[in-house]
N, CA, C and O atoms as a GROMACS GRO file, in nm:
protein
  600
    1UNK      N    1   0.086  -0.120  -0.001
    1UNK     CA    2   0.002  -0.007  -0.016
    1UNK      C    3   0.092   0.124   0.004
    1UNK      O    4   0.045   0.231  -0.035
    2UNK      N    5   0.213   0.120   0.060
    2UNK     CA    6   0.273   0.243   0.079
    2UNK      C    7   0.348   0.263  -0.030
    2UNK      O    8   0.387   0.379  -0.045
    3UNK      N    9   0.389   0.159  -0.137
    3UNK     CA   10   0.433   0.176  -0.255
    3UNK      C   11   0.344   0.232  -0.362
    3UNK      O   12   0.386   0.296  -0.458
    4UNK      N   13   0.215   0.202  -0.338
    4UNK     CA   14   0.133   0.252  -0.428
    4UNK      C   15   0.103   0.426  -0.405
    4UNK      O   16   0.092   0.516  -0.488
    5UNK      N   17   0.096   0.429  -0.291
    5UNK     CA   18   0.090   0.588  -0.230
    5UNK      C   19   0.220   0.655  -0.297
    5UNK      O   20   0.213   0.743  -0.382
    6UNK      N   21   0.325   0.609  -0.253
    6UNK     CA   22   0.450   0.677  -0.322
    6UNK      C   23   0.459   0.677  -0.464
    6UNK      O   24   0.501   0.779  -0.520
    7UNK      N   25   0.428   0.582  -0.528
    7UNK     CA   26   0.417   0.575  -0.676
    7UNK      C   27   0.311   0.688  -0.731
    7UNK      O   28   0.340   0.757  -0.829
    8UNK      N   29   0.188   0.701  -0.662
    8UNK     CA   30   0.092   0.795  -0.705
    8UNK      C   31   0.136   0.950  -0.672
    8UNK      O   32   0.108   1.049  -0.739
    9UNK      N   33   0.214   0.946  -0.550
    9UNK     CA   34   0.299   1.099  -0.526
    9UNK      C   35   0.410   1.138  -0.628
    9UNK      O   36   0.418   1.254  -0.666
   10UNK      N   37   0.492   1.046  -0.669
   10UNK     CA   38   0.584   1.065  -0.762
   10UNK      C   39   0.514   1.110  -0.895
   10UNK      O   40   0.553   1.211  -0.954
   11UNK      N   41   0.408   1.032  -0.941
   11UNK     CA   42   0.348   1.075  -1.052
   11UNK      C   43   0.267   1.219  -1.054
   11UNK      O   44   0.270   1.302  -1.145
   12UNK      N   45   0.210   1.225  -0.956
   12UNK     CA   46   0.121   1.363  -0.930
   12UNK      C   47   0.237   1.470  -0.930
   12UNK      O   48   0.236   1.563  -1.010
   13UNK      N   49   0.320   1.457  -0.853
   13UNK     CA   50   0.425   1.584  -0.860
   13UNK      C   51   0.518   1.582  -0.981
   13UNK      O   52   0.581   1.683  -1.012
   14UNK      N   53   0.528   1.464  -1.054
   14UNK     CA   54   0.593   1.483  -1.164
   14UNK      C   55   0.498   1.540  -1.257
   14UNK      O   56   0.551   1.616  -1.338
   15UNK      N   57   0.366   1.525  -1.270
   15UNK     CA   58   0.304   1.591  -1.353
   15UNK      C   59   0.309   1.763  -1.314
   15UNK      O   60   0.328   1.848  -1.401
   16UNK      N   61   0.293   1.789  -1.196
   16UNK     CA   62   0.286   1.928  -1.141
   16UNK      C   63   0.426   1.996  -1.207
   16UNK      O   64   0.435   2.100  -1.273
   17UNK      N   65   0.514   1.920  -1.173
   17UNK     CA   66   0.677   1.960  -1.227
   17UNK      C   67   0.679   1.981  -1.356
   17UNK      O   68   0.750   2.074  -1.392
   18UNK      N   69   0.617   1.917  -1.444
   18UNK     CA   70   0.619   1.905  -1.593
   18UNK      C   71   0.536   2.030  -1.637
   18UNK      O   72   0.581   2.104  -1.725
   19UNK      N   73   0.425   2.052  -1.582
   19UNK     CA   74   0.348   2.188  -1.587
   19UNK      C   75   0.440   2.300  -1.563
   19UNK      O   76   0.453   2.384  -1.652
   20UNK      N   77   0.515   2.314  -1.438
   20UNK     CA   78   0.624   2.412  -1.398
   20UNK      C   79   0.709   2.431  -1.519
   20UNK      O   80   0.704   2.537  -1.582
   21UNK      N   81   0.788   2.334  -1.554
   21UNK     CA   82   0.881   2.321  -1.657
   21UNK      C   83   0.826   2.392  -1.774
   21UNK      O   84   0.884   2.489  -1.824
   22UNK      N   85   0.719   2.346  -1.818
   22UNK     CA   86   0.650   2.407  -1.940
   22UNK      C   87   0.621   2.566  -1.930
   22UNK      O   88   0.625   2.637  -2.030
   23UNK      N   89   0.592   2.614  -1.812
   23UNK     CA   90   0.561   2.744  -1.793
   23UNK      C   91   0.689   2.815  -1.800
   23UNK      O   92   0.700   2.922  -1.861
   24UNK      N   93   0.802   2.749  -1.730
   24UNK     CA   94   0.923   2.825  -1.753
   24UNK      C   95   0.987   2.852  -1.882
   24UNK      O   96   1.049   2.954  -1.914
   25UNK      N   97   0.959   2.730  -1.963
   25UNK     CA   98   0.996   2.746  -2.098
   25UNK      C   99   0.914   2.859  -2.164
   25UNK      O  100   0.979   2.936  -2.234
   26UNK      N  101   0.807   2.877  -2.156
   26UNK     CA  102   0.737   2.978  -2.216
   26UNK      C  103   0.770   3.111  -2.162
   26UNK      O  104   0.747   3.211  -2.231
   27UNK      N  105   0.818   3.119  -2.053
   27UNK     CA  106   0.875   3.247  -2.029
   27UNK      C  107   1.047   3.273  -2.053
   27UNK      O  108   1.098   3.382  -2.029
   28UNK      N  109   1.113   3.171  -2.097
   28UNK     CA  110   1.234   3.183  -2.137
   28UNK      C  111   1.249   3.279  -2.257
   28UNK      O  112   1.155   3.296  -2.335
   29UNK      N  113   1.382   3.349  -2.275
   29UNK     CA  114   1.391   3.446  -2.399
   29UNK      C  115   1.393   3.343  -2.555
   29UNK      O  116   1.433   3.227  -2.559
   30UNK      N  117   1.355   3.401  -2.640
   30UNK     CA  118   1.376   3.337  -2.773
   30UNK      C  119   1.510   3.264  -2.802
   30UNK      O  120   1.511   3.151  -2.850
   31UNK      N  121   1.624   3.334  -2.768
   31UNK     CA  122   1.742   3.262  -2.811
   31UNK      C  123   1.780   3.136  -2.730
   31UNK      O  124   1.843   3.044  -2.782
   32UNK      N  125   1.740   3.136  -2.598
   32UNK     CA  126   1.715   3.014  -2.519
   32UNK      C  127   1.630   2.914  -2.536
   32UNK      O  128   1.655   2.802  -2.490
   33UNK      N  129   1.507   2.942  -2.612
   33UNK     CA  130   1.421   2.843  -2.667
   33UNK      C  131   1.458   2.787  -2.801
   33UNK      O  132   1.390   2.698  -2.850
   34UNK      N  133   1.584   2.845  -2.874
   34UNK     CA  134   1.622   2.796  -2.991
   34UNK      C  135   1.710   2.671  -2.962
   34UNK      O  136   1.719   2.572  -3.035
   35UNK      N  137   1.774   2.691  -2.845
   35UNK     CA  138   1.843   2.567  -2.785
   35UNK      C  139   1.796   2.430  -2.761
   35UNK      O  140   1.858   2.324  -2.760
   36UNK      N  141   1.659   2.459  -2.738
   36UNK     CA  142   1.570   2.311  -2.707
   36UNK      C  143   1.479   2.310  -2.848
   36UNK      O  144   1.368   2.362  -2.852
   37UNK      N  145   1.534   2.251  -2.951
   37UNK     CA  146   1.473   2.249  -3.086
   37UNK      C  147   1.340   2.159  -3.078
   37UNK      O  148   1.240   2.186  -3.144
   38UNK      N  149   1.349   2.044  -2.986
   38UNK     CA  150   1.244   1.955  -2.968
   38UNK      C  151   1.107   2.006  -2.913
   38UNK      O  152   0.997   1.951  -2.921
   39UNK      N  153   1.139   2.123  -2.856
   39UNK     CA  154   1.018   2.175  -2.766
   39UNK      C  155   0.976   2.320  -2.845
   39UNK      O  156   1.063   2.390  -2.896
   40UNK      N  157   0.844   2.353  -2.848
   40UNK     CA  158   0.796   2.451  -2.913
   40UNK      C  159   0.678   2.507  -2.808
   40UNK      O  160   0.636   2.434  -2.717
   41UNK      N  161   0.634   2.628  -2.825
   41UNK     CA  162   0.521   2.688  -2.738
   41UNK      C  163   0.421   2.607  -2.737
   41UNK      O  164   0.359   2.594  -2.631
   42UNK      N  165   0.379   2.528  -2.863
   42UNK     CA  166   0.235   2.448  -2.880
   42UNK      C  167   0.245   2.320  -2.771
   42UNK      O  168   0.158   2.280  -2.694
   43UNK      N  169   0.383   2.267  -2.790
   43UNK     CA  170   0.404   2.137  -2.694
   43UNK      C  171   0.401   2.181  -2.550
   43UNK      O  172   0.344   2.116  -2.462
   44UNK      N  173   0.470   2.302  -2.530
   44UNK     CA  174   0.456   2.341  -2.384
   44UNK      C  175   0.329   2.363  -2.341
   44UNK      O  176   0.290   2.301  -2.242
   45UNK      N  177   0.246   2.449  -2.404
   45UNK     CA  178   0.117   2.469  -2.368
   45UNK      C  179   0.008   2.344  -2.353
   45UNK      O  180  -0.074   2.334  -2.261
   46UNK      N  181   0.023   2.266  -2.447
   46UNK     CA  182  -0.063   2.157  -2.453
   46UNK      C  183  -0.017   2.035  -2.326
   46UNK      O  184  -0.089   1.982  -2.241
   47UNK      N  185   0.125   2.019  -2.350
   47UNK     CA  186   0.155   1.926  -2.234
   47UNK      C  187   0.166   1.965  -2.115
   47UNK      O  188   0.147   1.885  -2.024
   48UNK      N  189   0.204   2.112  -2.088
   48UNK     CA  190   0.205   2.148  -1.942
   48UNK      C  191   0.071   2.170  -1.904
   48UNK      O  192   0.039   2.126  -1.794
   49UNK      N  193  -0.006   2.223  -1.966
   49UNK     CA  194  -0.140   2.254  -1.932
   49UNK      C  195  -0.229   2.125  -1.885
   49UNK      O  196  -0.307   2.123  -1.790
   50UNK      N  197  -0.196   2.007  -1.980
   50UNK     CA  198  -0.284   1.889  -1.935
   50UNK      C  199  -0.221   1.803  -1.822
   50UNK      O  200  -0.283   1.736  -1.740
   51UNK      N  201  -0.078   1.818  -1.833
   51UNK     CA  202  -0.024   1.746  -1.706
   51UNK      C  203  -0.050   1.814  -1.589
   51UNK      O  204  -0.067   1.746  -1.488
   52UNK      N  205  -0.058   1.958  -1.580
   52UNK     CA  206  -0.110   2.033  -1.472
   52UNK      C  207  -0.250   1.999  -1.431
   52UNK      O  208  -0.277   1.965  -1.316
   53UNK      N  209  -0.319   2.007  -1.506
   53UNK     CA  210  -0.463   1.957  -1.490
   53UNK      C  211  -0.487   1.827  -1.433
   53UNK      O  212  -0.560   1.812  -1.336
   54UNK      N  213  -0.423   1.723  -1.495
   54UNK     CA  214  -0.424   1.583  -1.411
   54UNK      C  215  -0.334   1.582  -1.289
   54UNK      O  216  -0.357   1.506  -1.195
   55UNK      N  217  -0.232   1.664  -1.289
   55UNK     CA  218  -0.166   1.652  -1.132
   55UNK      C  219  -0.254   1.712  -1.036
   55UNK      O  220  -0.278   1.647  -0.935
   56UNK      N  221  -0.311   1.832  -1.051
   56UNK     CA  222  -0.416   1.886  -0.972
   56UNK      C  223  -0.539   1.814  -0.954
   56UNK      O  224  -0.603   1.829  -0.850
   57UNK      N  225  -0.582   1.732  -1.050
   57UNK     CA  226  -0.686   1.654  -1.005
   57UNK      C  227  -0.647   1.524  -0.923
   57UNK      O  228  -0.728   1.470  -0.847
   58UNK      N  229  -0.543   1.486  -0.939
   58UNK     CA  230  -0.481   1.362  -0.855
   58UNK      C  231  -0.455   1.401  -0.736
   58UNK      O  232  -0.469   1.318  -0.645
   59UNK      N  233  -0.408   1.547  -0.703
   59UNK     CA  234  -0.388   1.589  -0.560
   59UNK      C  235  -0.525   1.611  -0.502
   59UNK      O  236  -0.541   1.574  -0.386
   60UNK      N  237  -0.624   1.666  -0.563
   60UNK     CA  238  -0.778   1.668  -0.512
   60UNK      C  239  -0.827   1.530  -0.469
   60UNK      O  240  -0.871   1.516  -0.355
   61UNK      N  241  -0.820   1.404  -0.572
   61UNK     CA  242  -0.843   1.276  -0.530
   61UNK      C  243  -0.777   1.237  -0.400
   61UNK      O  244  -0.836   1.179  -0.310
   62UNK      N  245  -0.641   1.276  -0.396
   62UNK     CA  246  -0.571   1.234  -0.276
   62UNK      C  247  -0.640   1.310  -0.153
   62UNK      O  248  -0.670   1.253  -0.048
   63UNK      N  249  -0.656   1.412  -0.171
   63UNK     CA  250  -0.713   1.505  -0.050
   63UNK      C  251  -0.855   1.432  -0.005
   63UNK      O  252  -0.888   1.420   0.113
   64UNK      N  253  -0.929   1.389  -0.108
   64UNK     CA  254  -1.054   1.343  -0.078
   64UNK      C  255  -1.031   1.190  -0.021
   64UNK      O  256  -1.111   1.148   0.063
   65UNK      N  257  -0.945   1.125  -0.056
   65UNK     CA  258  -0.930   1.000  -0.005
   65UNK      C  259  -0.863   1.003   0.139
   65UNK      O  260  -0.895   0.917   0.221
   66UNK      N  261  -0.772   1.100   0.170
   66UNK     CA  262  -0.719   1.120   0.294
   66UNK      C  263  -0.815   1.160   0.396
   66UNK      O  264  -0.797   1.122   0.511
   67UNK      N  265  -0.930   1.246   0.361
   67UNK     CA  266  -1.044   1.298   0.436
   67UNK      C  267  -1.113   1.168   0.463
   67UNK      O  268  -1.121   1.130   0.580
   68UNK      N  269  -1.166   1.092   0.362
   68UNK     CA  270  -1.251   0.959   0.398
   68UNK      C  271  -1.146   0.871   0.491
   68UNK      O  272  -1.186   0.817   0.593
   69UNK      N  273  -1.032   0.863   0.455
   69UNK     CA  274  -0.962   0.782   0.548
   69UNK      C  275  -0.967   0.812   0.698
   69UNK      O  276  -0.968   0.726   0.785
   70UNK      N  277  -0.969   0.960   0.721
   70UNK     CA  278  -0.946   1.008   0.847
   70UNK      C  279  -1.094   0.990   0.923
   70UNK      O  280  -1.109   0.978   1.044
   71UNK      N  281  -1.191   0.991   0.830
   71UNK     CA  282  -1.348   0.968   0.879
   71UNK      C  283  -1.343   0.826   0.924
   71UNK      O  284  -1.383   0.796   1.036
   72UNK      N  285  -1.285   0.716   0.822
   72UNK     CA  286  -1.312   0.583   0.868
   72UNK      C  287  -1.230   0.563   0.987
   72UNK      O  288  -1.271   0.487   1.074
   73UNK      N  289  -1.111   0.629   1.001
   73UNK     CA  290  -1.022   0.576   1.114
   73UNK      C  291  -1.113   0.643   1.254
   73UNK      O  292  -1.112   0.581   1.360
   74UNK      N  293  -1.164   0.734   1.245
   74UNK     CA  294  -1.253   0.778   1.359
   74UNK      C  295  -1.350   0.700   1.393
   74UNK      O  296  -1.367   0.660   1.508
   75UNK      N  297  -1.432   0.666   1.278
   75UNK     CA  298  -1.525   0.563   1.314
   75UNK      C  299  -1.484   0.424   1.351
   75UNK      O  300  -1.563   0.357   1.418
   76UNK      N  301  -1.363   0.371   1.315
   76UNK     CA  302  -1.290   0.254   1.360
   76UNK      C  303  -1.263   0.281   1.525
   76UNK      O  304  -1.289   0.206   1.619
   77UNK      N  305  -1.216   0.380   1.525
   77UNK     CA  306  -1.157   0.416   1.670
   77UNK      C  307  -1.283   0.424   1.785
   77UNK      O  308  -1.272   0.379   1.900
   78UNK      N  309  -1.390   0.483   1.736
   78UNK     CA  310  -1.534   0.461   1.789
   78UNK      C  311  -1.569   0.316   1.838
   78UNK      O  312  -1.600   0.278   1.951
   79UNK      N  313  -1.557   0.243   1.718
   79UNK     CA  314  -1.604   0.095   1.730
   79UNK      C  315  -1.503   0.036   1.807
   79UNK      O  316  -1.541  -0.043   1.893
   80UNK      N  317  -1.383   0.056   1.794
   80UNK     CA  318  -1.290  -0.007   1.892
   80UNK      C  319  -1.314   0.009   2.042
   80UNK      O  320  -1.304  -0.082   2.125
   81UNK      N  321  -1.347   0.140   2.068
   81UNK     CA  322  -1.375   0.195   2.204
   81UNK      C  323  -1.496   0.138   2.261
   81UNK      O  324  -1.508   0.119   2.382
   82UNK      N  325  -1.593   0.107   2.169
   82UNK     CA  326  -1.726   0.045   2.198
   82UNK      C  327  -1.700  -0.114   2.226
   82UNK      O  328  -1.756  -0.178   2.315
   83UNK      N  329  -1.620  -0.159   2.147
   83UNK     CA  330  -1.585  -0.308   2.163
   83UNK      C  331  -1.520  -0.334   2.307
   83UNK      O  332  -1.558  -0.426   2.379
   84UNK      N  333  -1.412  -0.239   2.344
   84UNK     CA  334  -1.341  -0.242   2.470
   84UNK      C  335  -1.412  -0.236   2.590
   84UNK      O  336  -1.394  -0.306   2.689
   85UNK      N  337  -1.518  -0.121   2.567
   85UNK     CA  338  -1.636  -0.113   2.690
   85UNK      C  339  -1.711  -0.245   2.684
   85UNK      O  340  -1.744  -0.291   2.794
   86UNK      N  341  -1.737  -0.302   2.595
   86UNK     CA  342  -1.838  -0.412   2.578
   86UNK      C  343  -1.780  -0.553   2.650
   86UNK      O  344  -1.843  -0.641   2.708
   87UNK      N  345  -1.646  -0.541   2.626
   87UNK     CA  346  -1.558  -0.662   2.675
   87UNK      C  347  -1.503  -0.626   2.826
   87UNK      O  348  -1.450  -0.708   2.902
   88UNK      N  349  -1.523  -0.509   2.850
   88UNK     CA  350  -1.512  -0.470   3.027
   88UNK      C  351  -1.632  -0.527   3.091
   88UNK      O  352  -1.634  -0.604   3.186
   89UNK      N  353  -1.746  -0.473   3.017
   89UNK     CA  354  -1.872  -0.491   3.079
   89UNK      C  355  -1.900  -0.662   3.081
   89UNK      O  356  -1.938  -0.719   3.183
   90UNK      N  357  -1.879  -0.718   2.978
   90UNK     CA  358  -1.889  -0.880   2.978
   90UNK      C  359  -1.820  -0.951   3.074
   90UNK      O  360  -1.860  -1.056   3.124
   91UNK      N  361  -1.685  -0.881   3.108
   91UNK     CA  362  -1.597  -0.932   3.209
   91UNK      C  363  -1.674  -0.910   3.352
   91UNK      O  364  -1.677  -0.997   3.440
   92UNK      N  365  -1.733  -0.788   3.362
   92UNK     CA  366  -1.771  -0.764   3.498
   92UNK      C  367  -1.908  -0.869   3.511
   92UNK      O  368  -1.928  -0.928   3.617
   93UNK      N  369  -1.987  -0.883   3.409
   93UNK     CA  370  -2.132  -0.948   3.418
   93UNK      C  371  -2.071  -1.106   3.446
   93UNK      O  372  -2.118  -1.185   3.527
   94UNK      N  373  -1.979  -1.125   3.376
   94UNK     CA  374  -1.933  -1.279   3.413
   94UNK      C  375  -1.868  -1.314   3.547
   94UNK      O  376  -1.873  -1.426   3.598
   95UNK      N  377  -1.796  -1.191   3.607
   95UNK     CA  378  -1.744  -1.222   3.726
   95UNK      C  379  -1.873  -1.195   3.861
   95UNK      O  380  -1.859  -1.223   3.980
   96UNK      N  381  -1.978  -1.143   3.803
   96UNK     CA  382  -2.100  -1.110   3.878
   96UNK      C  383  -2.176  -1.255   3.865
   96UNK      O  384  -2.234  -1.305   3.961
   97UNK      N  385  -2.170  -1.308   3.755
   97UNK     CA  386  -2.233  -1.422   3.755
   97UNK      C  387  -2.187  -1.538   3.826
   97UNK      O  388  -2.261  -1.616   3.888
   98UNK      N  389  -2.048  -1.548   3.814
   98UNK     CA  390  -1.950  -1.635   3.901
   98UNK      C  391  -2.009  -1.616   4.058
   98UNK      O  392  -2.038  -1.717   4.122
   99UNK      N  393  -2.023  -1.510   4.104
   99UNK     CA  394  -2.034  -1.488   4.248
   99UNK      C  395  -2.166  -1.512   4.280
   99UNK      O  396  -2.191  -1.559   4.391
  100UNK      N  397  -2.268  -1.484   4.189
  100UNK     CA  398  -2.406  -1.548   4.210
  100UNK      C  399  -2.409  -1.700   4.201
  100UNK      O  400  -2.496  -1.759   4.265
  101UNK      N  401  -2.342  -1.755   4.145
  101UNK     CA  402  -2.337  -1.892   4.118
  101UNK      C  403  -2.298  -1.956   4.264
  101UNK      O  404  -2.356  -2.039   4.334
  102UNK      N  405  -2.175  -1.885   4.282
  102UNK     CA  406  -2.121  -1.940   4.426
  102UNK      C  407  -2.222  -1.923   4.541
  102UNK      O  408  -2.254  -2.014   4.618
  103UNK      N  409  -2.267  -1.799   4.543
  103UNK     CA  410  -2.363  -1.765   4.637
  103UNK      C  411  -2.474  -1.890   4.637
  103UNK      O  412  -2.503  -1.956   4.737
  104UNK      N  413  -2.526  -1.907   4.514
  104UNK     CA  414  -2.641  -2.017   4.533
  104UNK      C  415  -2.587  -2.122   4.566
  104UNK      O  416  -2.651  -2.175   4.656
  105UNK      N  417  -2.477  -2.193   4.528
  105UNK     CA  418  -2.418  -2.321   4.574
  105UNK      C  419  -2.398  -2.321   4.728
  105UNK      O  420  -2.418  -2.418   4.801
  106UNK      N  421  -2.355  -2.194   4.766
  106UNK     CA  422  -2.354  -2.200   4.944
  106UNK      C  423  -2.491  -2.204   5.007
  106UNK      O  424  -2.511  -2.265   5.112
  107UNK      N  425  -2.590  -2.135   4.939
  107UNK     CA  426  -2.716  -2.153   4.986
  107UNK      C  427  -2.756  -2.284   4.982
  107UNK      O  428  -2.782  -2.341   5.088
  108UNK      N  429  -2.764  -2.341   4.874
  108UNK     CA  430  -2.808  -2.488   4.845
  108UNK      C  431  -2.739  -2.579   4.968
  108UNK      O  432  -2.808  -2.655   5.035
  109UNK      N  433  -2.598  -2.565   4.990
  109UNK     CA  434  -2.533  -2.642   5.084
  109UNK      C  435  -2.590  -2.605   5.224
  109UNK      O  436  -2.609  -2.689   5.312
  110UNK      N  437  -2.615  -2.483   5.236
  110UNK     CA  438  -2.663  -2.463   5.375
  110UNK      C  439  -2.813  -2.503   5.405
  110UNK      O  440  -2.851  -2.544   5.514
  111UNK      N  441  -2.894  -2.487   5.291
  111UNK     CA  442  -3.028  -2.556   5.310
  111UNK      C  443  -3.022  -2.700   5.314
  111UNK      O  444  -3.104  -2.758   5.386
  112UNK      N  445  -2.938  -2.767   5.247
  112UNK     CA  446  -2.932  -2.945   5.271
  112UNK      C  447  -2.916  -2.961   5.393
  112UNK      O  448  -2.989  -3.034   5.458
  113UNK      N  449  -2.800  -2.882   5.452
  113UNK     CA  450  -2.746  -2.903   5.595
  113UNK      C  451  -2.854  -2.867   5.685
  113UNK      O  452  -2.868  -2.932   5.789
  114UNK      N  453  -2.938  -2.762   5.654
  114UNK     CA  454  -3.066  -2.743   5.764
  114UNK      C  455  -3.177  -2.827   5.749
  114UNK      O  456  -3.258  -2.839   5.841
  115UNK      N  457  -3.191  -2.894   5.631
  115UNK     CA  458  -3.289  -2.991   5.622
  115UNK      C  459  -3.247  -3.132   5.680
  115UNK      O  460  -3.329  -3.215   5.716
  116UNK      N  461  -3.110  -3.149   5.683
  116UNK     CA  462  -3.066  -3.275   5.740
  116UNK      C  463  -3.085  -3.263   5.880
  116UNK      O  464  -3.138  -3.356   5.941
  117UNK      N  465  -3.044  -3.145   5.947
  117UNK     CA  466  -3.058  -3.105   6.099
  117UNK      C  467  -3.218  -3.140   6.144
  117UNK      O  468  -3.256  -3.217   6.232
  118UNK      N  469  -3.293  -3.059   6.056
  118UNK     CA  470  -3.447  -3.078   6.096
  118UNK      C  471  -3.508  -3.221   6.079
  118UNK      O  472  -3.606  -3.262   6.141
  119UNK      N  473  -3.437  -3.290   5.990
  119UNK     CA  474  -3.496  -3.442   6.003
  119UNK      C  475  -3.432  -3.496   6.097
  119UNK      O  476  -3.496  -3.581   6.159
  120UNK      N  477  -3.311  -3.472   6.135
  120UNK     CA  478  -3.258  -3.543   6.269
  120UNK      C  479  -3.326  -3.501   6.388
  120UNK      O  480  -3.365  -3.591   6.461
  121UNK      N  481  -3.349  -3.380   6.422
  121UNK     CA  482  -3.459  -3.322   6.515
  121UNK      C  483  -3.568  -3.389   6.516
  121UNK      O  484  -3.613  -3.423   6.625
  122UNK      N  485  -3.630  -3.423   6.406
  122UNK     CA  486  -3.779  -3.488   6.400
  122UNK      C  487  -3.759  -3.629   6.431
  122UNK      O  488  -3.843  -3.687   6.500
  123UNK      N  489  -3.644  -3.698   6.382
  123UNK     CA  490  -3.626  -3.844   6.434
  123UNK      C  491  -3.601  -3.859   6.588
  123UNK      O  492  -3.652  -3.951   6.653
  124UNK      N  493  -3.508  -3.752   6.648
  124UNK     CA  494  -3.508  -3.753   6.775
  124UNK      C  495  -3.615  -3.750   6.869
  124UNK      O  496  -3.622  -3.792   6.984
  125UNK      N  497  -3.728  -3.669   6.769
  125UNK     CA  498  -3.852  -3.641   6.879
  125UNK      C  499  -3.942  -3.781   6.860
  125UNK      O  500  -4.035  -3.799   6.938
  126UNK      N  501  -3.919  -3.861   6.776
  126UNK     CA  502  -4.004  -3.975   6.771
  126UNK      C  503  -3.980  -4.074   6.905
  126UNK      O  504  -4.067  -4.149   6.948
  127UNK      N  505  -3.865  -4.063   6.956
  127UNK     CA  506  -3.823  -4.135   7.071
  127UNK      C  507  -3.856  -4.073   7.213
  127UNK      O  508  -3.817  -4.115   7.322
  128UNK      N  509  -3.923  -3.982   7.190
  128UNK     CA  510  -3.991  -3.908   7.315
  128UNK      C  511  -4.116  -3.986   7.369
  128UNK      O  512  -4.212  -4.012   7.296
  129UNK      N  513  -4.109  -4.015   7.477
  129UNK     CA  514  -4.231  -4.094   7.528
  129UNK      C  515  -4.348  -4.023   7.559
  129UNK      O  516  -4.456  -4.073   7.591
  130UNK      N  517  -4.321  -3.906   7.549
  130UNK     CA  518  -4.449  -3.805   7.605
  130UNK      C  519  -4.522  -3.762   7.437
  130UNK      O  520  -4.617  -3.684   7.439
  131UNK      N  521  -4.476  -3.810   7.313
  131UNK     CA  522  -4.524  -3.764   7.217
  131UNK      C  523  -4.669  -3.832   7.180
  131UNK      O  524  -4.682  -3.953   7.201
  132UNK      N  525  -4.755  -3.774   7.138
  132UNK     CA  526  -4.877  -3.810   7.128
  132UNK      C  527  -4.894  -3.892   6.996
  132UNK      O  528  -4.812  -3.875   6.906
  133UNK      N  529  -4.991  -3.974   6.981
  133UNK     CA  530  -4.996  -4.062   6.879
  133UNK      C  531  -5.004  -3.998   6.756
  133UNK      O  532  -4.942  -4.048   6.662
  134UNK      N  533  -5.097  -3.852   6.731
  134UNK     CA  534  -5.112  -3.771   6.646
  134UNK      C  535  -4.973  -3.730   6.580
  134UNK      O  536  -4.925  -3.753   6.469
  135UNK      N  537  -4.931  -3.666   6.684
  135UNK     CA  538  -4.798  -3.589   6.651
  135UNK      C  539  -4.703  -3.702   6.588
  135UNK      O  540  -4.633  -3.667   6.492
  136UNK      N  541  -4.697  -3.818   6.629
  136UNK     CA  542  -4.591  -3.924   6.602
  136UNK      C  543  -4.642  -3.962   6.457
  136UNK      O  544  -4.552  -4.004   6.383
  137UNK      N  545  -4.776  -3.955   6.401
  137UNK     CA  546  -4.786  -4.005   6.273
  137UNK      C  547  -4.766  -3.877   6.198
  137UNK      O  548  -4.742  -3.901   6.079
  138UNK      N  549  -4.769  -3.747   6.227
  138UNK     CA  550  -4.745  -3.643   6.148
  138UNK      C  551  -4.587  -3.638   6.125
  138UNK      O  552  -4.546  -3.614   6.011
  139UNK      N  553  -4.508  -3.658   6.215
  139UNK     CA  554  -4.366  -3.663   6.213
  139UNK      C  555  -4.310  -3.797   6.098
  139UNK      O  556  -4.228  -3.782   6.008
  140UNK      N  557  -4.378  -3.913   6.132
  140UNK     CA  558  -4.348  -4.002   6.032
  140UNK      C  559  -4.393  -3.975   5.906
  140UNK      O  560  -4.324  -4.009   5.809
  141UNK      N  561  -4.500  -3.920   5.892
  141UNK     CA  562  -4.572  -3.885   5.765
  141UNK      C  563  -4.451  -3.777   5.668
  141UNK      O  564  -4.418  -3.786   5.550
  142UNK      N  565  -4.417  -3.698   5.753
  142UNK     CA  566  -4.292  -3.587   5.701
  142UNK      C  567  -4.187  -3.666   5.665
  142UNK      O  568  -4.148  -3.655   5.549
  143UNK      N  569  -4.118  -3.760   5.754
  143UNK     CA  570  -4.000  -3.810   5.746
  143UNK      C  571  -4.019  -3.912   5.625
  143UNK      O  572  -3.916  -3.948   5.567
  144UNK      N  573  -4.152  -3.966   5.576
  144UNK     CA  574  -4.169  -4.063   5.485
  144UNK      C  575  -4.201  -3.979   5.358
  144UNK      O  576  -4.216  -4.033   5.248
  145UNK      N  577  -4.211  -3.848   5.377
  145UNK     CA  578  -4.238  -3.755   5.233
  145UNK      C  579  -4.373  -3.776   5.206
  145UNK      O  580  -4.403  -3.756   5.088
  146UNK      N  581  -4.478  -3.815   5.290
  146UNK     CA  582  -4.616  -3.840   5.279
  146UNK      C  583  -4.679  -3.686   5.299
  146UNK      O  584  -4.632  -3.600   5.375
  147UNK      N  585  -4.784  -3.673   5.223
  147UNK     CA  586  -4.846  -3.531   5.226
  147UNK      C  587  -4.954  -3.563   5.349
  147UNK      O  588  -5.033  -3.658   5.344
  148UNK      N  589  -4.947  -3.484   5.443
  148UNK     CA  590  -5.019  -3.500   5.568
  148UNK      C  591  -5.106  -3.346   5.599
  148UNK      O  592  -5.057  -3.233   5.595
  149UNK      N  593  -5.240  -3.383   5.629
  149UNK     CA  594  -5.295  -3.258   5.666
  149UNK      C  595  -5.363  -3.283   5.777
  149UNK      O  596  -5.421  -3.390   5.799
  150UNK      N  597  -5.359  -3.164   5.869
  150UNK     CA  598  -5.424  -3.168   5.999
  150UNK      C  599  -5.547  -3.181   6.027
  150UNK      O  600  -5.584  -3.182   6.145
   0.00000   0.00000   0.00000
């Protein structure tokens, strides 16, 4: 890409240079112009004028392309910034999700432990000789996972 840009610059400034040389030729005195037999005023005007127009057009096109490139670079920088922010937000969300999963795991473990303790407590109450038959049936129903209604 750099080679193409350098080549375009050489051609563009070469065209503008030829236009300047042609203008200088037209300004030379007649005795100096006679030293350059292959060049005459028609050649200088036509070739100098046309290459100057083409060189100027090339400069204008380069300016438009550079402006477009700058605009594209600004858009790209904005998108890169958005992507970076999105990645940071995603990382925060992922870390938050991990902490929530950890908290749920801890709560599940605590709930299971609590259920085990309650079941042990109910089994211990079954050994109480003061327990009524209705209470004993209710506890046995809960321990056997039966749906009991009072």
